[in-house]
C-alpha positions in Angstrom: -17.8 12.5 -43.7 -16.0 14.3 -40.3 -12.4 13.1 -39.8 -12.1 11.8 -36.6 -9.8 13.8 -34.3 -6.4 13.0 -32.6 -8.0 9.5 -30.1 -8.3 11.0 -26.5 -7.2 8.6 -23.9 -5.7 9.5 -21.6 -1.3 9.1 -21.3 -0.2 7.8 -18.3 2.1 8.4 -16.2 4.4 5.6 -15.0 3.4 5.4 -10.8 6.1 3.8 -9.8 9.7 5.5 -9.5 12.8 4.1 -10.0 14.5 4.5 -7.1 11.3 2.4 -5.3 12.1 -0.3 -7.8 15.6 -1.0 -6.1 13.9 -0.5 -2.9 11.7 -3.5 -3.7 15.4 -5.4 -5.1 16.5 -4.7 -2.2 13.8 -6.4 0.2 13.3 -10.0 -2.6 17.5 -9.9 -2.1 17.6 -9.8 2.1 14.2 -12.2 2.2 16.2 -14.5 0.2 19.5 -14.9 2.1 17.5 -14.3 4.9 18.4 -11.6 6.7 14.7 -9.1 6.1 12.6 -8.9 8.9 9.5 -7.1 10.0 8.6 -5.3 11.9 10.6 -2.1 14.3 14.0 -3.8 15.2 13.1 -7.4 13.4 10.8 -7.8 16.6 8.5 -10.0 13.9 10.9 -12.8 12.5 12.2 -13.4 9.4 9.8 -13.0 6.0 9.2 -16.0 4.1 6.2 -14.6 2.2 7.6 -12.8 -1.3 4.3 -10.3 -1.7 5.1 -9.9 1.6 8.7 -8.6 1.3 7.1 -6.5 -1.7 5.1 -4.7 0.5 7.6 -4.6 3.1 10.3 -2.7 -0.3 7.1 -0.5 -1.6 6.6 1.0 2.2 11.1 1.6 2.8 10.5 3.7 -0.7 8.0 5.6 0.6 9.3 6.6 3.7 12.1 7.6 1.4 9.6 9.9 -0.5 10.2 8.0 -3.6 7.3 7.8 -6.1 4.4 5.2 -4.9 1.5 5.2 -4.8 -0.5 5.6 -1.0 -1.2 2.0 0.6 -4.5 0.4 -0.1 -7.1 0.5 2.9 -8.8 -2.6 3.0 -12.5 -2.7 3.1 -13.1 -4.5 6.2 -11.5 -0.7 7.7 -13.9 0.9 5.6 -16.5 -0.6 7.5 -15.3 -0.4 10.4 -14.8 3.4 10.2 -18.2 3.8 8.3 -20.5 2.2 11.0 -18.7 3.2 13.7 -20.7 6.3 13.9 -24.1 5.3 13.5 -23.4 2.4 16.2 -22.2 5.3 18.7 -25.4 7.5 18.0 -28.0 4.3 18.3 -26.5 3.4 21.9 -26.1 6.5 22.8 -30.6 6.7 22.0 -31.2 4.1 23.8 -29.3 4.8 27.1 -32.4 8.0 27.3 
């Protein structure tokens, strides 16, 4: 019988860097204090949601250049971008 070679499983690298973790921790602390606000210059009001605080922390980490995966696009945005060209073509041919 042939002997099995080493497992061919891919070794995974950490997705988030240590500075990203620090940014998220900072955002969570600011949320608990009540000083974390959404939008530019805090025009959107205070953040109460835990998930939103994490998203803000990750976004700040991205802006600073930390190792963070790209943002996920929502499915509705993907659908709109792919179907937008089709609807424009249909209306253009119907107008003729």
